[in-house]
ZAMARGU-4260 file (C-alpha; in steps of 0.2 Angstrom, whole numbers, plus 5000, padded with zeros to 4 digits):
<rodrens>
0) 5002/5000/5001 | 5009/5016/4994 | 5010/5028/5012 | 5005/5046/5010 | 5015/5060/5019
5) 5007/5066/5033 | 4994/5076/5030 | 4998/5095/5035 | 4981/5103/5046 | 4971/5116/5044
10) 4978/5132/5046 | 4961/5145/5051 | 4967/5161/5040 | 4953/5173/5034 | 4961/5185/5024
15) 4966/5200/5035 | 4956/5217/5038 | 4964/5224/5021 | 4955/5212/5012 | 4940/5212/5018
20) 4939/5230/5016 | 4942/5225/4997 | 4928/5232/4985 | 4922/5222/4971 | 4906/5226/4961
25) 4892/5216/4962 | 4893/5200/4953 | 4911/5203/4950 | 4923/5189/4954 | 4938/5195/4965
30) 4954/5192/4957 | 4966/5178/4961 | 4984/5172/4956 | 4978/5158/4945 | 4969/5172/4933
35) 4982/5176/4919 | 4978/5192/4916 | 4979/5201/4933 | 4996/5203/4940 | 5005/5193/4954
40) 5017/5205/4958 | 5017/5214/4974 | 5028/5229/4969 | 5012/5233/4954 | 5002/5239/4969
45) 5014/5251/4976 | 5002/5264/4974 | 4989/5260/4985 | 4990/5260/5005 | 4989/5243/5010
50) 4986/5249/5031 | 4968/5244/5037 | 4958/5257/5042 | 4955/5256/5060 | 4938/5255/5062
55) 4935/5238/5053 | 4929/5225/5067 | 4942/5212/5066 | 4933/5194/5071 | 4949/5183/5067
60) 4964/5194/5074 | 4973/5178/5080 | 4974/5168/5064 | 4988/5171/5050 | 4986/5181/5036
65) 4980/5175/5021 | 4989/5160/5011 | 5003/5164/4997 | 4994/5159/4981 | 4981/5172/4986
70) 4986/5187/4974 | 4985/5204/4987 | 4972/5215/4982 | 4972/5234/4986 | 4959/5241/4999
75) 4945/5255/4997 | 4941/5265/5011 | 4922/5262/5013 | 4913/5280/5020 | 4895/5285/5025
80) 4892/5270/5036 | 4875/5268/5042 | 4864/5254/5051 | 4857/5239/5043 | 4838/5240/5038
85) 4830/5226/5055 | 4815/5218/5049 | 4799/5228/5056 | 4794/5222/5073 | 4776/5220/5072
90) 4773/5202/5080 | 4757/5199/5090 | 4766/5192/5106 | 4754/5189/5123 | 4754/5196/5137
95) 4767/5189/5149 | 4755/5192/5163 | 4740/5181/5164 | 4723/5188/5165 | 4718/5178/5180
100) 4733/5189/5190 | 4723/5204/5187 | 4708/5197/5194 | 4702/5196/5213 | 4713/5184/5223
105) 4697/5173/5225 | 4693/5170/5208 | 4713/5166/5204 | 4712/5154/5219 | 4695/5146/5213
110) 4705/5143/5196 | 4721/5136/5202 | 4709/5125/5212 | 4699/5119/5196 | 4715/5115/5186
115) 4724/5107/5202 | 4710/5096/5204 | 4711/5091/5183 | 4730/5090/5183 | 4734/5081/5199
120) 4718/5076/5206 | 4712/5064/5191 | 4696/5075/5189 | 4689/5073/5172 | 4685/5091/5163
125) 4668/5092/5168 | 4670/5088/5188 | 4686/5101/5186 | 4669/5111/5178 | 4656/5108/5190
130) 4668/5110/5204 | 4674/5127/5197 | 4655/5133/5196 | 4652/5127/5215 | 4666/5141/5220
135) 4659/5154/5209 | 4641/5153/5215 | 4647/5151/5234 | 4655/5169/5231 | 4639/5173/5223
140) 4629/5170/5233 | 4641/5181/5246 | 4641/5196/5234 | 4660/5196/5232 | 4658/5189/5213
145) 4665/5203/5203 | 4654/5207/5186 | 4670/5213/5177 | 4680/5206/5172 | 4669/5192/5171
150) 4674/5175/5179 | 4674/5160/5166 | 4666/5145/5170 | 4672/5133/5163 | 4689/5123/5166
155) 4698/5127/5147 | 4694/5145/5152 | 4702/5145/5166 | 4720/5138/5158 | 4720/5152/5148
160) 4717/5164/5161 | 4730/5155/5172 | 4743/5155/5157 | 4745/5137/5154 | 4734/5135/5138
165) 4748/5133/5125 | 4737/5142/5112 | 4740/5158/5117 | 4760/5155/5118 | 4758/5151/5099
170) 4757/5164/5085 | 4749/5160/5068 | 4755/5167/5056 | 4747/5168/5039 | 4762/5166/5025
175) 4761/5170/5007 | 4758/5154/4998 | 4772/5156/4987 | 4788/5166/4994 | 4780/5163/5013
180) 4783/5180/5019 | 4772/5180/5034 | 4759/5190/5042 | 4753/5192/5060 | 4732/5191/5062
185) 4730/5210/5064 | 4741/5213/5048 | 4729/5200/5040 | 4713/5208/5044 | 4718/5224/5038
190) 4726/5219/5021 | 4717/5227/5006 | 4719/5211/4997 | 4726/5195/4997 | 4739/5199/4986
195) 4757/5196/4995 | 4764/5214/4997 | 4782/5208/4993 | 4787/5215/4976 | 4787/5203/4959
200) 4777/5188/4972 | 4761/5181/4963 | 4756/5174/4980 | 4741/5173/4988 | 4737/5175/5005
205) 4719/5171/5011 | 4702/5167/5004 | 4685/5175/5010 | 4669/5168/5014 | 4653/5174/5020
210) 4649/5166/5037 | 4628/5163/5042 | 4628/5182/5050 | 4635/5190/5033 | 4652/5194/5043
215) 4666/5190/5031 | 4678/5177/5037 | 4697/5176/5029 | 4706/5159/5030 | 4723/5158/5028
220) 4731/5150/5014 | 4747/5145/5025 | 4748/5145/5042 | 4767/5144/5052 | 4764/5142/5072
225) 4779/5153/5079 | 4783/5153/5096 | 4793/5168/5104 | 4810/5164/5107 | 4811/5178/5120
230) 4794/5173/5127 | 4800/5156/5129 | 4815/5161/5140 | 4806/5170/5149 | 4797/5156/5156
235) 4810/5144/5157 | 4820/5157/5167 | 4804/5159/5180 | 4805/5141/5181 | 4814/5135/5197
240) 4834/5128/5197 | 4832/5135/5178 | 4845/5150/5183 | 4856/5142/5193 | 4860/5126/5179
245) 4865/5140/5169 | 4884/5142/5166 | 4894/5156/5173 | 4911/5157/5160 | 4915/5173/5169
250) 4929/5167/5176 | 4934/5155/5163 | 4949/5157/5154 | 4948/5161/5135 | 4957/5151/5122
255) 4964/5137/5133 | 4963/5123/5117 | 4976/5132/5110 | 4987/5121/5119 | 4986/5106/5109
260) 4985/5096/5122 | 4970/5103/5133 | 4956/5091/5134 | 4941/5097/5130 | 4925/5090/5137
265) 4912/5102/5132 | 4907/5118/5121 | 4912/5129/5132 | 4930/5125/5129 | 4931/5131/5112
270) 4937/5147/5104 | 4921/5153/5099 | 4914/5153/5116 | 4923/5170/5122 | 4921/5178/5107
275) 4904/5183/5104 | 4899/5202/5107 | 4883/5210/5115 | 4876/5228/5113 | 4883/5229/5095
280) 4876/5233/5079 | 4878/5230/5059 | 4883/5244/5049 | 4886/5244/5030 | 4896/5258/5021
285) 4892/5264/5004 | 4903/5253/4995 | 4898/5237/5003 | 4908/5237/5019 | 4902/5226/5032
290) 4908/5230/5052 | 4899/5228/5069 | 4901/5242/5082 | 4901/5245/5098 | 4883/5253/5103
295) 4882/5272/5112 | 4900/5276/5107 | 4909/5263/5118 | 4927/5260/5115 | 4926/5241/5114
300) 4913/5226/5113 | 4907/5218/5129 | 4908/5199/5128 | 4894/5188/5132 | 4904/5181/5143
305) 4907/5193/5153 | 4888/5192/5159 | 4880/5179/5169 | 4866/5174/5158 | 4875/5175/5143
310) 4868/5163/5130 | 4873/5155/5117 | 4862/5148/5108 | 4862/5134/5091 | 4852/5137/5077
315) 4844/5119/5068 | 4832/5118/5054 | 4827/5103/5046 | 4815/5094/5037 | 4805/5078/5039
320) 4791/5069/5031 | 4773/5068/5044 | 4760/5061/5031 | 4757/5045/5027 | 4754/5040/5011
325) 4759/5057/5003 | 4774/5066/5003 | 4775/5080/5013 | 4790/5089/5021 | 4790/5100/5036
330) 4804/5110/5045 | 4803/5112/5064 | 4815/5128/5069 | 4825/5123/5084 | 4835/5134/5098
335) 4847/5125/5110 | 4854/5132/5122 | 4871/5127/5125 | 4875/5135/5143 | 4865/5121/5149
340) 4874/5107/5157 | 4876/5090/5146 | 4864/5082/5152 | 4850/5094/5152 | 4853/5103/5138
345) 4844/5092/5123 | 4830/5088/5137 | 4812/5093/5126 | 4809/5103/5140 | 4826/5115/5138
350) 4824/5115/5118 | 4813/5129/5110 | 4803/5121/5093 | 4803/5142/5087 | 4793/5137/5072
355) 4785/5125/5060 | 4787/5127/5042 | 4773/5122/5032 | 4777/5112/5017 | 4774/5102/5005
360) 4789/5104/4997 | 4807/5110/5007 | 4808/5128/5008 | 4821/5136/4995 | 4832/5153/5001
365) 4818/5166/5003 | 4806/5157/5010 | 4820/5150/5023 | 4822/5169/5026 | 4806/5173/5030
370) 4803/5160/5041 | 4818/5163/5050 | 4813/5183/5051 | 4803/5184/5067 | 4818/5174/5076
375) 4830/5182/5071 | 4826/5199/5075 | 4820/5193/5093 | 4840/5186/5093 | 4845/5203/5089
380) 4834/5210/5104 | 4844/5199/5115 | 4859/5202/5110 | 4855/5219/5119 | 4851/5213/5134
385) 4831/5209/5138 | 4826/5214/5157 | 4818/5195/5163 | 4812/5188/5180 | 4822/5177/5188
390) 4816/5163/5198 | 4822/5166/5217 | 4828/5183/5213 | 4819/5200/5219 | 4825/5210/5204
395) 4824/5205/5188 | 4839/5202/5174 | 4848/5207/5160 | 4846/5191/5147 | 4856/5192/5133
400) 4859/5177/5118 | 4867/5175/5104 | 4868/5164/5087 | 4882/5155/5092 | 4880/5142/5077
405) 4870/5135/5064 | 4871/5117/5066 | 4861/5107/5052 | 4862/5094/5040 | 4874/5101/5024
410) 4860/5107/5013 | 4849/5115/5026 | 4866/5125/5032 | 4869/5132/5013 | 4851/5136/5011
415) 4852/5145/5028 | 4867/5154/5029 | 4866/5159/5011 | 4879/5149/5005 | 4880/5141/4986
420) 4873/5120/4984 | 4884/5108/4992 | 4882/5102/4971 | 4890/5121/4965 | 4902/5118/4952
425) 4912/5131/4960 | 4910/5135/4977 | 4903/5115/4984 | 4912/5118/5000 | 4905/5135/5013
430) 4923/5133/5022 | 4935/5135/5009 | 4935/5139/4990 | 4938/5120/4984 | 4929/5116/4968
435) 4918/5100/4963 | 4931/5094/4953 | 4947/5092/4966 | 4934/5083/4977 | 4940/5067/4966
440) 4958/5072/4966 | 4971/5075/4979 | 4971/5096/4979 | 4952/5092/4992 | 4961/5084/5004
445) 4981/5090/5006 | 4975/5107/5014 | 4981/5116/4998 | 4965/5127/4999 | 4961/5144/5005
450) 4946/5146/5020 | 4933/5158/5015 | 4933/5176/5019 | 4917/5178/5029 | 4915/5197/5025
455) 4918/5197/5006 | 4905/5185/5008 | 4893/5196/5016 | 4898/5212/5005 | 4892/5201/4990
460) 4878/5195/5002 | 4870/5213/5003 | 4874/5216/4987 | 4864/5203/4983 | 4850/5207/4993
465) 4842/5220/4984 | 4850/5216/4965 | 4842/5208/4950 | 4839/5189/4947 | 4851/5190/4934
470) 4863/5200/4948 | 4859/5187/4959 | 4862/5173/4947 | 4878/5179/4944 | 4884/5185/4963
475) 4880/5166/4966 | 4891/5159/4953 | 4904/5168/4955 | 4907/5170/4975 | 4893/5159/4980
480) 4884/5169/4991 | 4865/5174/4992 | 4857/5184/5004 | 4852/5175/5023 | 4842/5184/5035
485) 4857/5180/5046 | 4866/5193/5041 | 4857/5206/5050 | 4861/5200/5066 | 4877/5210/5073
490) 4892/5197/5074 | 4884/5185/5062 | 4897/5176/5051 | 4892/5165/5037 | 4907/5150/5033
495) 4915/5154/5053 | 4900/5152/5064 | 4891/5137/5053 | 4897/5119/5055 | 4898/5104/5048
500) 4886/5091/5056 | 4896/5075/5060 | 4881/5065/5059 | 4875/5068/5041 | 4892/5069/5033
505) 4901/5055/5042 | 4887/5043/5046 | 4875/5044/5033 | 4888/5052/5021 | 4905/5044/5021
510) 4900/5030/5031 | 4884/5024/5020 | 4895/5028/5003 | 4907/5018/5010 | 4895/5004/5012
515) 4884/5004/4997 | 4893/5012/4984 | 4910/5003/4986 | 4905/4985/4998 | 4888/4983/4993
520) 4889/4991/4977 | 4908/4984/4974 | 4901/4964/4975 | 4913/4964/4989 | 4900/4953/4999
525) 4893/4945/4986 | 4883/4929/4989 | 4895/4916/4978 | 4900/4904/4988 | 4884/4896/4995
530) 4888/4895/5015 | 4901/4898/5013 | 4901/4916/5004 | 4906/4932/5011 | 4886/4938/5012
535) 4878/4925/5023 | 4895/4927/5035 | 4892/4945/5036 | 4874/4941/5040 | 4881/4928/5053
540) 4892/4939/5060 | 4878/4954/5064 | 4867/4940/5069 | 4879/4936/5084 | 4884/4951/5090
545) 4878/4953/5109 | 4875/4974/5109 | 4871/4981/5124 | 4853/4982/5128 | 4854/5004/5124
550) 4861/5001/5106 | 4851/5001/5092 | 4852/4986/5083 | 4854/4981/5065 | 4842/4973/5053
555) 4846/4953/5055 | 4845/4953/5035 | 4859/4966/5031 | 4866/4957/5019 | 4849/4956/5006
560) 4844/4974/5013 | 4856/4983/5014 | 4849/5001/5016 | 4851/5010/5031 | 4840/5023/5036
565) 4845/5029/5050 | 4862/5038/5055 | 4866/5026/5071 | 4860/5013/5062 | 4879/5017/5051
570) 4885/5021/5069 | 4883/5006/5077 | 4889/4997/5059 | 4906/5004/5059 | 4910/5000/5075
575) 4910/4983/5073 | 4916/4984/5052 | 4933/4980/5057 | 4929/4962/5064 | 4913/4958/5054
580) 4925/4961/5037 | 4939/4952/5043 | 4925/4937/5048 | 4917/4941/5029 | 4933/4939/5020
585) 4946/4928/5032 | 4953/4912/5021 | 4957/4897/5030 | 4973/4907/5040 | 4961/4920/5047
590) 4968/4931/5033 | 4965/4944/5023 | 4968/4937/5005 | 4976/4949/4994 | 4967/4947/4981
595) 4950/4952/4972 | 4933/4942/4977 | 4925/4933/4962 | 4910/4944/4952 | 4892/4938/4952
600) 4888/4933/4936 | 4880/4947/4927 | 4888/4961/4933 | 4900/4973/4928 | 4916/4976/4932
605) 4917/4990/4944 | 4930/5004/4940 | 4939/5005/4957 | 4951/4992/4964 | 4943/4976/4973
610) 4958/4970/4984 | 4951/4962/4999 | 4969/4968/5010 | 4968/4987/5000 | 4953/4989/5003
615) 4952/4984/5022 | 4968/4994/5026 | 4960/5009/5020 | 4945/5006/5030 | 4952/5005/5043
620) 4960/5021/5043 | 4940/5028/5042 | 4935/5017/5058 | 4951/5023/5067 | 4948/5041/5062
625) 4929/5041/5066 | 4934/5034/5083 | 4946/5047/5087 | 4936/5062/5083 | 4917/5055/5092
630) 4925/5053/5107 | 4919/5061/5123 | 4933/5071/5127 | 4944/5076/5116 | 4961/5087/5114
635) 4966/5100/5099 | 4982/5087/5094 | 4971/5070/5095 | 4957/5080/5084 | 4974/5083/5072
640) 4979/5066/5072 | 4959/5059/5068 | 4958/5072/5056 | 4975/5067/5048 | 4967/5047/5047
645) 4950/5054/5038 | 4964/5064/5026 | 4973/5048/5023 | 4958/5037/5020 | 4953/5050/5006
650) 4971/5050/4997 | 4970/5032/4998 | 4954/5029/4991 | 4957/5040/4977 | 4974/5028/4975
655) 4960/5013/4973 | 4951/5024/4962 | 4936/5025/4973 | 4924/5040/4968 | 4923/5051/4983
660) 4909/5068/4984 | 4909/5082/4995 | 4906/5074/5013 | 4924/5067/5009 | 4931/5085/5006
665) 4918/5096/5018 | 4927/5081/5034 | 4943/5087/5030 | 4939/5104/5041 | 4930/5094/5056
670) 4948/5096/5066 | 4944/5115/5062 | 4924/5114/5068 | 4931/5107/5085 | 4942/5119/5087
675) 4931/5132/5084 | 4916/5124/5096 | 4920/5112/5103 | 4920/5092/5104 | 4906/5084/5090
680) 4901/5075/5105 | 4891/5092/5110 | 4884/5099/5096 | 4880/5083/5081 | 4862/5081/5079
685) 4856/5066/5086 | 4848/5074/5098 | 4837/5087/5085 | 4834/5070/5075 | 4825/5063/5091
690) 4813/5079/5091 | 4810/5075/5073 | 4803/5059/5078 | 4793/5066/5089 | 4789/5076/5079
695) 4779/5063/5066 | 4775/5053/5080 | 4760/5066/5084 | 4742/5063/5079 | 4739/5080/5071
700) 4725/5077/5058 | 4735/5084/5043 | 4734/5103/5053 | 4752/5107/5054 | 4748/5120/5068
705) 4742/5104/5080 | 4761/5099/5081 | 4769/5113/5089 | 4755/5112/5102 | 4757/5096/5108
710) 4774/5099/5109 | 4771/5112/5121 | 4759/5102/5132 | 4770/5089/5133 | 4782/5098/5141
715) 4773/5096/5159 | 4775/5089/5178 | 4785/5070/5169 | 4799/5082/5160 | 4800/5094/5174
720) 4803/5080/5186 | 4818/5071/5173 | 4823/5088/5175 | 4825/5085/5193 | 4833/5070/5192
725) 4847/5072/5181 | 4852/5092/5189 | 4854/5084/5204 | 4872/5083/5209 | 4880/5062/5209
730) 4894/5056/5214 | 4905/5051/5201 | 4892/5054/5189 | 4881/5038/5195 | 4863/5037/5199
735) 4854/5022/5209 | 4838/5015/5203 | 4826/5024/5213 | 4817/5010/5223 | 4828/5007/5242
740) 4838/4991/5240 | 4838/4979/5254 | 4852/4972/5264 | 4858/4956/5260 | 4871/4943/5269
745) 4887/4943/5259 | 4889/4925/5266 | 4874/4916/5256 | 4878/4929/5240 | 4891/4923/5227
750) 4902/4908/5229 | 4902/4905/5248 | 4913/4917/5258 | 4921/4925/5243 | 4910/4941/5244
755) 4911/4943/5262 | 4929/4940/5264 | 4933/4953/5246 | 4922/4967/5254 | 4930/4966/5270
760) 4948/4968/5261 | 4942/4983/5253 | 4933/4992/5267 | 4946/4991/5275 | 4958/4999/5263
765) 4943/5010/5258 | 4940/5018/5278 | 4958/5012/5288 | 4952/5024/5300 | 4937/5010/5304
770) 4947/4998/5309 | 4936/4986/5304 | 4938/4968/5309 | 4926/4950/5305 | 4912/4949/5312
775) 4918/4932/5317 | 4932/4939/5326 | 4936/4943/5342 | 4949/4956/5336 | 4946/4975/5342
780) 4941/4985/5332 | 4924/4990/5320 | 4914/4973/5316 | 4911/4971/5296 | 4893/4964/5301
785) 4888/4952/5284 | 4869/4956/5286 | 4869/4976/5290 | 4885/4983/5279 | 4879/4980/5261
790) 4862/4983/5250 | 4862/4975/5232 | 4857/4983/5216 | 4849/4979/5203 | 4860/4990/5191
795) 4864/5007/5191 | 4869/5023/5177 | 4884/5029/5175 | 4885/5043/5161 | 4868/5040/5160
800) 4871/5023/5154 | 4864/5006/5159 | 4873/4991/5168 | 4867/4977/5176 | 4874/4964/5184
805) 4875/4943/5183 | 4867/4942/5201 | 4850/4951/5195 | 4839/4937/5194 | 4826/4946/5181
810) 4839/4948/5167 | 4858/4947/5163 | 4860/4962/5152 | 4873/4973/5148 | 4882/4965/5163
815) 4900/4967/5152 | 4909/4982/5152 | 4924/4992/5152 | 4935/4996/5168 | 4951/5011/5167
820) 4966/5003/5174 | 4982/5007/5175 | 4978/5020/5161 | 4971/5006/5151 | 4953/4998/5147
825) 4952/4981/5150 | 4932/4969/5145 | 4925/4965/5163 | 4910/4953/5168 | 4900/4964/5183
830) 4895/4951/5195 | 4886/4960/5207 | 4885/4979/5214 | 4884/4985/5230 | 4879/5001/5241
835) 4892/5000/5257 | 4888/5009/5272 | 4896/5009/5289 | 4892/5019/5306 | 4888/5037/5298
840) 4901/5037/5283 | 4897/5043/5267 | 4890/5026/5257 | 4901/5020/5243 | 4896/5009/5226
845) 4906/4996/5221 | 4905/4984/5209 | 4912/4963/5211 | 4920/4959/5192 | 4931/4946/5181
850) 4941/4952/5168 | 4939/4943/5154 | 4954/4931/5151 | 4967/4932/5138 | 4985/4930/5134
855) 5001/4929/5122 | 4993/4912/5113 | 4978/4925/5104 | 4984/4928/5088 | 4986/4946/5081
860) 4975/4952/5071 | 4971/4966/5055 | 4965/4977/5066 | 4980/4975/5080 | 4989/4991/5075
865) 4975/5001/5079 | 4966/4989/5093 | 4968/5002/5107 | 4960/5018/5095 | 4946/5006/5091
870) 4943/4998/5107 | 4944/4982/5102 | 4949/4967/5113 | 4952/4950/5110 | 4949/4936/5124
875) 4944/4918/5124 | 4926/4913/5125 | 4919/4909/5144 | 4934/4910/5153 | 4937/4924/5168
880) 4949/4929/5180 | 4947/4930/5198 | 4936/4939/5209 | 4939/4958/5211 | 4931/4974/5218
885) 4934/4989/5209 | 4921/5007/5212 | 4908/5010/5201 | 4917/5026/5195 | 4930/5013/5186
890) 4918/5008/5176 | 4923/5016/5158 | 4909/5011/5145 | 4898/4996/5138 | 4905/4983/5128
895) 4898/4976/5111 | 4904/4956/5112 | 4904/4947/5096 | 4907/4928/5098 | 4921/4918/5081
900) 4929/4902/5082 | 4950/4905/5079 | 4957/4894/5065 | 4974/4895/5071 | 4972/4892/5087
905) 4957/4880/5085 | 4948/4889/5102 | 4932/4900/5102 | 4936/4917/5106 | 4924/4934/5112
910) 4929/4951/5102 | 4923/4963/5114 | 4920/4981/5104 | 4921/4998/5115 | 4907/5008/5113
915) 4917/5025/5122 | 4921/5032/5106 | 4904/5035/5100 | 4893/5039/5116 | 4873/5037/5115
920) 4860/5048/5123 | 4847/5037/5132 | 4832/5041/5127 | 4824/5030/5141 | 4828/5041/5159
925) 4820/5031/5171 | 4815/5012/5170 | 4802/5002/5173 | 4808/4994/5191 | 4808/5011/5198
930) 4789/5012/5199 | 4786/4993/5202
</rodrens>
């Protein structure tokens, strides 16, 4: 196999300040050194002043200069700067003070009693309504029932008065049938005609009919339900404990990941976290230069992290099908709050579903801009601070927020940030200047490209905003940008603040391409050979895998039905791919043959190499790179190593003549994404995809606005209770079953005398000050009572993952896992889980385990070189070491067990595959056992 040189890592460098001030005409491409007619000698530009103006906002001053092969370009000093024009604030927002609080206290209490009886007392709507009327009638008899405002006499009306009816927080925007320009209900009533007010738009807004009373009724042709971003945050901050969960970054050290060995654990360790600014205004010059300036003539802008309630938001937009038997694409708009802890960030109760785009087709750029306009306007307001009441605080506080990143799949991201589509000939990448041809050449993977200049993109985007269609097309062709409503937000940079979603690019992109185009499409797993064919072996080994209980299962007929729909399925398949491909292709010596498998009859020879050994070594590079980049914690040095593995995978694939896609090139920017916004585990889109699945299951009767109402209704006491469970501090991030465990007699459980002796020795080392002694001994000290010191647990949750034990009589699932020992991970079987407590010391949670046995007689496997990185461990089947006790904090991750037979040593083996690098976000936060 050809050894490629080490791939240099990307140098994040936008153009310098002088380059940002370059003025080019709309639709006119910026000069490059590769253009033959343009001067490339700097001496030819000596008559220009290259000193940048002082007022240009330098968001990337820490980055290096522009690359040498880009010609230096003369700046033109812009003038007459003016604020950008913001959308009119015409949103209908309900009052934050429920109407019931404006009525007499007795009426208010009557409403509350009726609602509490319905919600917590299991009263029917009719019974709660009767109770409400009885109390109001008593007030009427006493002569204290007010006449104005007139009290309501139905439960649903009482909920509305109390502000707990979700409908009143949802604005039903009427939108144009063509451009999706939104109109409030008040605007809809005041319009003079049903025609859209956007120039050159032929869309209609409403139909008119006359009811039985002769009143004209206007019915909107399309509806977009929208929830106020500011209103949602107000209600969140009034929840107990929410404000305390917000991370206070005022004392954090910025740019800690400049140290290559600094280990990042969340998004707050990234560089972008400390760069967001508040109280700024975006201005545009006469020649199109864009700058962000502090408001009120302040010398410099303040960072959001300088305020205790400075929120970093993720914006996500996606599309999904929700109607049966006919296509209908609907798109939710989500906002997540990155300042919440990881275990609370993507709870349904903490994510704002701001709007539902109606469909039936995926929206174009203009339609997305109109749908994003209400929430973008609120983000502009939040950047300047909004006074909000805080639960438990006497005085309201300023809440600041900003769009930290745009996190969508590639098509949605390009539409939202106004860049050209991912299939564009000249600008398929939103992060660099690579064209579509270079995707299948080494130039697309050797970091020889030039990063996008955000300020040049902003300039051309504003040119495109008011240009004719022909000029817009020219700008899109030359510069790869279109108008985006997000560009109105001060501090927004379309390339820097957009991220490449790891889930779509890697799992649904590169991994899917590998299996569908190369392995299945290249007949590498054909059925030739009958019961010993690669396809049959592939299905047998996949079906033999013993997965952890929380892991998505793969289809049993994967060899026949080769299409996987979910990213999680591709993610699981990649984890076991080194073992699965070895078993499918191995020869009689357990080696991968250095030849091509036979082609099935009546098939065409693929254009790429089908050599099994070469393909396997190439695929190992991909598996290793993905494992490193998707780790729960990562340093920049590790990220660059993982990026290098992905780069070499792409280069080796080109050497094998495998055609690549834009996802392969886009993955070259992942390490830079990690530096910019933190580890991918914190921002990949698995959580948002689960929210889409929830929306798909809503019984909406084909009424799109019903979806968001059900979303609001489900954010009730159960989700709040789960949020409380997860927000509680837990030692070593371990949580126990809700049911209290009972004491057991250690001498009657397990092998006779083994558990008692082991626990006594372990507790003597753990609490030497107690001087523990055997309860049957006459020695001085604290007796270690066999029946009064240990409670047995059926399971625990560590880092949100379920772990069981073999002593559980109901099930022995999840009784295998990896533990940390001397800086390495070893696979063990978990025999028992115990809570040990003596006298008044803090109870301790420990586990009895047995290590899976291995020795030097086990032969090397094809993945041995990368085995520790891939988390693959080979041991003898059903052979274990002696019993030992460990603290449960040493448990690292679950594992998948693959039983195989070695043809070399003629013994059965167990191959344990770690799930540490591709962690899971469990949906089931509480077990059935907790409610028995």
